[in-house]
Structure formats: structure tokens, C-alpha cells
Phi, psi and omega in degrees: 000138181245137180250133179247336180224117183243124175260123177246127179259121179244151177230202182262009183284164180291343180270357181302316178299324178294317178297312179300316182299319176299316180295316180298313179300320179294318179298318179296312181298321184268349186068036186261157172279152184235132172242126181258129185233139173227138178237125175265126179278152178294334176299319179296320180293315183290331178294332184277347182250118182292151176288141182228170176122172183275340184087354179239109179071205183251127179252100186296325179294324177292322179298317179294317179296319178298315179300315180296320177296318178297317179297318178297316179294319178301318179297313179298317180296317179299315178297317180298314181295318178301317178297317179299314180295322177298321178298314178296317179300318180299318179298318180292317179299321178297336178266004178081018181268134174290122189222147172218167180222162181204146175223151181218166170249139176138215183272114185302315184301311182290324177295317180302312180295319179296315181292318178300318181292312184289328179276351183061048178293145175269336186211138171248131175243127178210166181262169176227127185281344178090016176293142181224164174061223184296325179300318179291322179297313183282323181274343183080171180223108179298315182298320179296316178301311183297318178304322184269343185246344185293149179263010180218183178293151181228131174249119180254124179263121182293127175273198181280136173283147174305148186307319183286353180245002180294147181264000000 
């Protein structure tokens, strides 16, 4: 099987460089184009902005302040992600790989599948954090979703297993 378009999904985990390297090596070997994708979840944005208000009724001044804080955090997050994607793009360009990048806000699994479909990717490369049991049920599994919904081949790079589950 030959791959001509590889979509690699990177996140903020410590295994992201490993995932990117696998995708880059595959793109070099196959002579394929590479698209690097990052998705920021709204959960990540809301975790960075503290809850405010009096706790009694609706505090409009707090709502405005909360909105402004969220906007400020979104801007910082967007800038941070752009720098990260530029770093990955530069590495691919240095290896002679045709590369582009994209970032979105929302649900990573559905965005990965949508972008792969619209870009006509032959292969999706993404990581797996190793969550198991209830943690995987409650946090969800992007890799599991993509494996079952993608319209192309999927390569899942195993991340680090939680310490209590390492073999």
C-alpha cells in the first residue's frame, strides 16, 4: 500500500513528538505530503479560566470579565498552537516533505475524521495515551473514535501507559 497524503494529529502530550516523527518518517519513505493537525478542546480553554461570580444569581460584571478572560486565553492558546505547528512544519520542510498545518477548536476525533476525508488523506497518524477502564470511558478516546470512524487507514502510536499499568 502506498500513501500520498498523511494527516498527523498532534496534541500537548509528551508523546506528540514521537507521533510526529513516525508520520514524518512515513511521509519521507512514501514520498507523501504531510498535514499536521492540532485540535484544542473547549475543556482545555475552560480549565484555564477560573470560575467567577457571587454565587447568588447572575453577576453581569463577572460575566463580562469571564468572557474577556476566555477571549484572552483563546488568543494565547491560538498563538501557542501556531508556534508549535510552525516548528513541526519547519522540521518536515528541512527533510524535503511537502507540508501544511491546520488547527481547530472542538472535538478532536470528529475534526480529525472530517479533515482526513476532505483532504483525501490515505493515512491518519495519531497517538494513544494509554487510558484504560473508567478513565477511558469518562475521558473518551480520540484514537478509538478515529479507528472506527475514519475513511482511510489509521496508524496509532502507543503513548505512555499510566505508571500503575506499565508492564
